[in-house]
FIKOLZA-1660 file (N, C-alpha, C; in steps of 0.1 Angstrom, whole numbers, plus 5000, padded with zeros to 4 digits):
% residues 138
   i   px   py   pz ch aa at
   1 1264 3010 1057  A  X  N
   1 1273 3021 1057  A  X CA
   1 1268 3032 1049  A  X  C
   2 1268 3043 1056  A  X  N
   2 1263 3057 1049  A  X CA
   2 1274 3067 1048  A  X  C
   3 1274 3072 1037  A  X  N
   3 1285 3083 1033  A  X CA
   3 1276 3096 1031  A  X  C
   4 1281 3107 1037  A  X  N
   4 1275 3120 1035  A  X CA
   4 1284 3127 1025  A  X  C
   5 1278 3130 1014  A  X  N
   5 1286 3136 1004  A  X CA
   5 1280 3150 1001  A  X  C
   6 1288 3160 1005  A  X  N
   6 1283 3174 1004  A  X CA
   6 1290 3179 0990  A  X  C
   7 1284 3180 0980  A  X  N
   7 1291 3184 0966  A  X CA
   7 1279 3189 0957  A  X  C
   8 1283 3201 0951  A  X  N
   8 1274 3207 0942  A  X CA
   8 1275 3204 0928  A  X  C
   9 1284 3196 0924  A  X  N
   9 1285 3193 0909  A  X CA
   9 1279 3179 0908  A  X  C
  10 1268 3177 0901  A  X  N
  10 1263 3164 0900  A  X CA
  10 1271 3152 0892  A  X  C
  11 1280 3159 0883  A  X  N
  11 1288 3151 0876  A  X CA
  11 1299 3144 0885  A  X  C
  12 1306 3150 0894  A  X  N
  12 1314 3147 0904  A  X CA
  12 1308 3137 0914  A  X  C
  13 1294 3139 0917  A  X  N
  13 1286 3131 0926  A  X CA
  13 1286 3116 0918  A  X  C
  14 1282 3116 0906  A  X  N
  14 1280 3104 0898  A  X CA
  14 1292 3096 0896  A  X  C
  15 1303 3102 0894  A  X  N
  15 1316 3096 0891  A  X CA
  15 1321 3092 0905  A  X  C
  16 1319 3096 0915  A  X  N
  16 1324 3092 0929  A  X CA
  16 1316 3078 0930  A  X  C
  17 1302 3079 0930  A  X  N
  17 1293 3067 0931  A  X CA
  17 1298 3056 0921  A  X  C
  18 1300 3058 0909  A  X  N
  18 1304 3048 0899  A  X CA
  18 1317 3044 0903  A  X  C
  19 1327 3053 0907  A  X  N
  19 1340 3048 0912  A  X CA
  19 1338 3037 0924  A  X  C
  20 1329 3040 0933  A  X  N
  20 1327 3031 0945  A  X CA
  20 1322 3017 0939  A  X  C
  21 1312 3017 0930  A  X  N
  21 1307 3006 0924  A  X CA
  21 1318 2997 0917  A  X  C
  22 1326 3004 0908  A  X  N
  22 1337 2997 0901  A  X CA
  22 1348 2992 0912  A  X  C
  23 1352 2998 0922  A  X  N
  23 1364 2993 0928  A  X CA
  23 1365 2991 0943  A  X  C
  24 1352 2993 0949  A  X  N
  24 1352 2992 0963  A  X CA
  24 1341 2978 0966  A  X  C
  25 1347 2967 0970  A  X  N
  25 1339 2955 0971  A  X CA
  25 1327 2958 0981  A  X  C
  26 1328 2964 0991  A  X  N
  26 1316 2964 1000  A  X CA
  26 1306 2976 0995  A  X  C
  27 1308 2980 0982  A  X  N
  27 1300 2991 0977  A  X CA
  27 1286 2990 0977  A  X  C
  28 1282 2976 0976  A  X  N
  28 1267 2973 0976  A  X CA
  28 1260 2977 0990  A  X  C
  29 1269 2978 0999  A  X  N
  29 1264 2982 1013  A  X CA
  29 1264 2995 1015  A  X  C
  30 1268 3003 1006  A  X  N
  30 1270 3018 1008  A  X CA
  30 1257 3025 1004  A  X  C
  31 1253 3035 1011  A  X  N
  31 1242 3045 1009  A  X CA
  31 1249 3059 1008  A  X  C
  32 1245 3066 0998  A  X  N
  32 1250 3081 0997  A  X CA
  32 1238 3090 1001  A  X  C
  33 1241 3099 1010  A  X  N
  33 1231 3108 1014  A  X CA
  33 1240 3122 1007  A  X  C
  34 1233 3127 0996  A  X  N
  34 1240 3137 0989  A  X CA
  34 1233 3149 0991  A  X  C
  35 1239 3159 0993  A  X  N
  35 1236 3174 0996  A  X CA
  35 1243 3182 0986  A  X  C
  36 1235 3192 0979  A  X  N
  36 1242 3198 0970  A  X CA
  36 1245 3212 0972  A  X  C
  37 1244 3218 0984  A  X  N
  37 1250 3230 0987  A  X CA
  37 1254 3231 1003  A  X  C
  38 1259 3242 1007  A  X  N
  38 1263 3243 1022  A  X CA
  38 1252 3243 1031  A  X  C
  39 1242 3248 1027  A  X  N
  39 1229 3249 1037  A  X CA
  39 1224 3236 1039  A  X  C
  40 1222 3228 1027  A  X  N
  40 1215 3215 1030  A  X CA
  40 1226 3205 1036  A  X  C
  41 1239 3208 1036  A  X  N
  41 1249 3201 1042  A  X CA
  41 1249 3203 1057  A  X  C
  42 1247 3214 1061  A  X  N
  42 1246 3220 1075  A  X CA
  42 1232 3213 1080  A  X  C
  43 1222 3213 1071  A  X  N
  43 1210 3206 1079  A  X CA
  43 1212 3192 1081  A  X  C
  44 1220 3185 1073  A  X  N
  44 1223 3171 1075  A  X CA
  44 1231 3168 1087  A  X  C
  45 1243 3177 1089  A  X  N
  45 1251 3176 1100  A  X CA
  45 1244 3180 1113  A  X  C
  46 1236 3189 1114  A  X  N
  46 1228 3194 1125  A  X CA
  46 1220 3181 1129  A  X  C
  47 1212 3175 1120  A  X  N
  47 1204 3164 1123  A  X CA
  47 1214 3153 1129  A  X  C
  48 1225 3149 1122  A  X  N
  48 1234 3140 1127  A  X CA
  48 1239 3143 1141  A  X  C
  49 1242 3155 1143  A  X  N
  49 1246 3160 1157  A  X CA
  49 1236 3157 1167  A  X  C
  50 1225 3156 1164  A  X  N
  50 1214 3155 1174  A  X CA
  50 1213 3139 1177  A  X  C
  51 1218 3130 1168  A  X  N
  51 1217 3117 1171  A  X CA
  51 1225 3111 1183  A  X  C
  52 1223 3099 1188  A  X  N
  52 1231 3093 1197  A  X CA
  52 1246 3089 1192  A  X  C
  53 1244 3086 1180  A  X  N
  53 1258 3083 1172  A  X CA
  53 1254 3087 1158  A  X  C
  54 1265 3091 1152  A  X  N
  54 1263 3096 1138  A  X CA
  54 1260 3085 1130  A  X  C
  55 1250 3089 1118  A  X  N
  55 1244 3078 1109  A  X CA
  55 1257 3076 1099  A  X  C
  56 1266 3085 1098  A  X  N
  56 1276 3085 1087  A  X CA
  56 1288 3078 1092  A  X  C
  57 1293 3069 1083  A  X  N
  57 1308 3065 1085  A  X CA
  57 1319 3072 1078  A  X  C
  58 1314 3081 1070  A  X  N
  58 1324 3090 1063  A  X CA
  58 1316 3101 1057  A  X  C
  59 1324 3112 1057  A  X  N
  59 1319 3126 1052  A  X CA
  59 1327 3130 1041  A  X  C
  60 1323 3132 1029  A  X  N
  60 1330 3136 1018  A  X CA
  60 1326 3151 1015  A  X  C
  61 1335 3162 1016  A  X  N
  61 1332 3176 1016  A  X CA
  61 1339 3183 1004  A  X  C
  62 1331 3191 0997  A  X  N
  62 1337 3199 0986  A  X CA
  62 1340 3212 0995  A  X  C
  63 1350 3220 0991  A  X  N
  63 1353 3233 0997  A  X CA
  63 1345 3245 0992  A  X  C
  64 1343 3245 0978  A  X  N
  64 1335 3257 0971  A  X CA
  64 1321 3253 0969  A  X  C
  65 1313 3256 0981  A  X  N
  65 1299 3252 0977  A  X CA
  65 1291 3265 0980  A  X  C
  66 1280 3265 0972  A  X  N
  66 1270 3276 0975  A  X CA
  66 1265 3279 0988  A  X  C
  67 1262 3290 0995  A  X  N
  67 1256 3292 1005  A  X CA
  67 1266 3293 1018  A  X  C
  68 1271 3282 1021  A  X  N
  68 1280 3278 1031  A  X CA
  68 1292 3272 1025  A  X  C
  69 1304 3276 1030  A  X  N
  69 1316 3269 1024  A  X CA
  69 1319 3257 1031  A  X  C
  70 1328 3249 1024  A  X  N
  70 1332 3235 1030  A  X CA
  70 1340 3239 1043  A  X  C
  71 1346 3250 1044  A  X  N
  71 1354 3252 1057  A  X CA
  71 1345 3254 1069  A  X  C
  72 1334 3261 1066  A  X  N
  72 1325 3263 1078  A  X CA
  72 1319 3250 1081  A  X  C
  73 1316 3241 1072  A  X  N
  73 1311 3228 1075  A  X CA
  73 1321 3220 1083  A  X  C
  74 1334 3219 1079  A  X  N
  74 1344 3213 1085  A  X CA
  74 1346 3217 1098  A  X  C
  75 1345 3230 1101  A  X  N
  75 1347 3234 1116  A  X CA
  75 1336 3230 1125  A  X  C
  76 1324 3230 1118  A  X  N
  76 1312 3226 1126  A  X CA
  76 1313 3211 1130  A  X  C
  77 1318 3203 1120  A  X  N
  77 1319 3189 1121  A  X CA
  77 1328 3186 1133  A  X  C
  78 1341 3192 1134  A  X  N
  78 1351 3190 1142  A  X CA
  78 1348 3195 1156  A  X  C
  79 1338 3205 1158  A  X  N
  79 1334 3211 1170  A  X CA
  79 1323 3202 1178  A  X  C
  80 1318 3192 1171  A  X  N
  80 1306 3185 1177  A  X CA
  80 1311 3171 1180  A  X  C
  81 1309 3168 1191  A  X  N
  81 1313 3154 1198  A  X CA
  81 1309 3142 1190  A  X  C
  82 1296 3143 1186  A  X  N
  82 1292 3132 1180  A  X CA
  82 1295 3131 1163  A  X  C
  83 1300 3142 1159  A  X  N
  83 1307 3142 1145  A  X CA
  83 1320 3142 1144  A  X  C
  84 1329 3146 1154  A  X  N
  84 1343 3148 1151  A  X CA
  84 1351 3136 1149  A  X  C
  85 1345 3125 1153  A  X  N
  85 1353 3112 1151  A  X CA
  85 1350 3105 1138  A  X  C
  86 1339 3111 1130  A  X  N
  86 1335 3107 1117  A  X CA
  86 1348 3111 1107  A  X  C
  87 1353 3100 1100  A  X  N
  87 1363 3106 1090  A  X CA
  87 1357 3116 1081  A  X  C
  88 1363 3128 1080  A  X  N
  88 1358 3136 1071  A  X CA
  88 1370 3140 1061  A  X  C
  89 1367 3139 1047  A  X  N
  89 1378 3143 1038  A  X CA
  89 1373 3153 1030  A  X  C
  90 1382 3162 1025  A  X  N
  90 1379 3173 1015  A  X CA
  90 1382 3168 1001  A  X  C
  91 1372 3168 0992  A  X  N
  91 1375 3165 0978  A  X CA
  91 1372 3177 0969  A  X  C
  92 1382 3183 0964  A  X  N
  92 1381 3196 0959  A  X CA
  92 1391 3197 0946  A  X  C
  93 1388 3207 0939  A  X  N
  93 1396 3211 0927  A  X CA
  93 1406 3220 0931  A  X  C
  94 1407 3225 0943  A  X  N
  94 1417 3236 0947  A  X CA
  94 1430 3229 0952  A  X  C
  95 1439 3232 0946  A  X  N
  95 1453 3228 0950  A  X CA
  95 1461 3238 0956  A  X  C
  96 1454 3250 0960  A  X  N
  96 1461 3259 0968  A  X CA
  96 1468 3255 0981  A  X  C
  97 1480 3257 0984  A  X  N
  97 1486 3254 0996  A  X CA
  97 1480 3261 1008  A  X  C
  98 1474 3272 1007  A  X  N
  98 1468 3280 1018  A  X CA
  98 1454 3270 1021  A  X  C
  99 1447 3267 1011  A  X  N
  99 1434 3260 1015  A  X CA
  99 1438 3244 1020  A  X  C
 100 1447 3239 1014  A  X  N
 100 1453 3227 1020  A  X CA
 100 1455 3228 1035  A  X  C
 101 1464 3240 1038  A  X  N
 101 1468 3241 1053  A  X CA
 101 1456 3244 1061  A  X  C
 102 1447 3252 1057  A  X  N
 102 1434 3255 1064  A  X CA
 102 1427 3243 1067  A  X  C
 103 1425 3235 1057  A  X  N
 103 1417 3222 1060  A  X CA
 103 1425 3212 1070  A  X  C
 104 1436 3212 1070  A  X  N
 104 1446 3205 1079  A  X CA
 104 1443 3211 1093  A  X  C
 105 1447 3226 1092  A  X  N
 105 1442 3232 1106  A  X CA
 105 1429 3227 1113  A  X  C
 106 1419 3226 1104  A  X  N
 106 1406 3224 1109  A  X CA
 106 1404 3207 1112  A  X  C
 107 1415 3200 1111  A  X  N
 107 1415 3186 1114  A  X CA
 107 1408 3177 1103  A  X  C
 108 1407 3181 1090  A  X  N
 108 1403 3172 1079  A  X CA
 108 1413 3161 1081  A  X  C
 109 1406 3149 1079  A  X  N
 109 1412 3135 1078  A  X CA
 109 1419 3132 1066  A  X  C
 110 1416 3139 1056  A  X  N
 110 1422 3139 1043  A  X CA
 110 1419 3150 1033  A  X  C
 111 1427 3151 1023  A  X  N
 111 1425 3163 1013  A  X CA
 111 1429 3157 1000  A  X  C
 112 1418 3156 0992  A  X  N
 112 1421 3149 0979  A  X CA
 112 1417 3159 0967  A  X  C
 113 1425 3160 0957  A  X  N
 113 1420 3168 0945  A  X CA
 113 1411 3159 0936  A  X  C
 114 1401 3166 0931  A  X  N
 114 1392 3158 0921  A  X CA
 114 1399 3153 0909  A  X  C
 115 1398 3142 0905  A  X  N
 115 1406 3135 0894  A  X CA
 115 1398 3143 0880  A  X  C
 116 1405 3141 0871  A  X  N
 116 1401 3147 0859  A  X CA
 116 1395 3134 0850  A  X  C
 117 1398 3122 0853  A  X  N
 117 1392 3111 0846  A  X CA
 117 1385 3100 0855  A  X  C
 118 1378 3092 0849  A  X  N
 118 1369 3079 0856  A  X CA
 118 1380 3071 0863  A  X  C
 119 1391 3068 0856  A  X  N
 119 1400 3060 0862  A  X CA
 119 1407 3067 0874  A  X  C
 120 1407 3079 0874  A  X  N
 120 1413 3087 0886  A  X CA
 120 1403 3085 0899  A  X  C
 121 1389 3086 0895  A  X  N
 121 1378 3083 0905  A  X CA
 121 1380 3070 0911  A  X  C
 122 1384 3060 0902  A  X  N
 122 1385 3046 0907  A  X CA
 122 1397 3045 0916  A  X  C
 123 1407 3052 0913  A  X  N
 123 1419 3054 0921  A  X CA
 123 1416 3058 0934  A  X  C
 124 1409 3070 0933  A  X  N
 124 1404 3079 0946  A  X CA
 124 1397 3069 0954  A  X  C
 125 1388 3062 0950  A  X  N
 125 1380 3053 0958  A  X CA
 125 1389 3044 0967  A  X  C
 126 1400 3041 0962  A  X  N
 126 1408 3030 0969  A  X CA
 126 1412 3040 0981  A  X  C
 127 1417 3052 0980  A  X  N
 127 1421 3059 0992  A  X CA
 127 1410 3062 1002  A  X  C
 128 1396 3065 0996  A  X  N
 128 1386 3068 1005  A  X CA
 128 1380 3055 1012  A  X  C
 129 1382 3043 1007  A  X  N
 129 1377 3031 1012  A  X CA
 129 1386 3029 1025  A  X  C
 130 1397 3033 1026  A  X  N
 130 1405 3029 1040  A  X CA
 130 1398 3037 1052  A  X  C
 131 1390 3048 1048  A  X  N
 131 1384 3053 1060  A  X CA
 131 1369 3046 1062  A  X  C
 132 1366 3038 1053  A  X  N
 132 1352 3030 1056  A  X CA
 132 1356 3015 1062  A  X  C
 133 1368 3012 1061  A  X  N
 133 1372 2998 1066  A  X CA
 133 1381 3000 1078  A  X  C
 134 1375 2998 1090  A  X  N
 134 1381 3001 1102  A  X CA
 134 1395 2997 1103  A  X  C
 135 1399 2984 1099  A  X  N
 135 1411 2978 1101  A  X CA
 135 1422 2984 1092  A  X  C
 136 1417 2991 1082  A  X  N
 136 1427 2996 1071  A  X CA
 136 1429 3011 1075  A  X  C
 137 1423 3017 1085  A  X  N
 137 1425 3032 1087  A  X CA
 137 1438 3033 1096  A  X  C
 138 1444 3044 1093  A  X  N
 138 1458 3047 1098  A  X CA
 138 1459 3048 1113  A  X  C
% end
């Protein structure tokens, strides 16, 4: 299983990885493709859009990225046939209702606030894990 994580904060990347290792049983089968800005994220998405099937089982996306915003990337994902069915969740520090509404309008599969603690990341992984386990999805 491969997760595309588009996040510019290395601390958040590490906490998410550790959270998966701590609380998600299939984590040993997970590979993370980490992109640290909107340009690198778009490159990964363009490459994936050219594949017969997406190499990703989950896309985790920050909204406030350098170069290209998470909203631009989310719109790109949902416009491409090979990517639109990949569960795409927003992981952000913004709790602004307008941003939450905009992400929903762009068909984000989930919108999560970045936890303040490691135990919060462990709990978050429980929510994200549902997108990786087909029978657990809504």
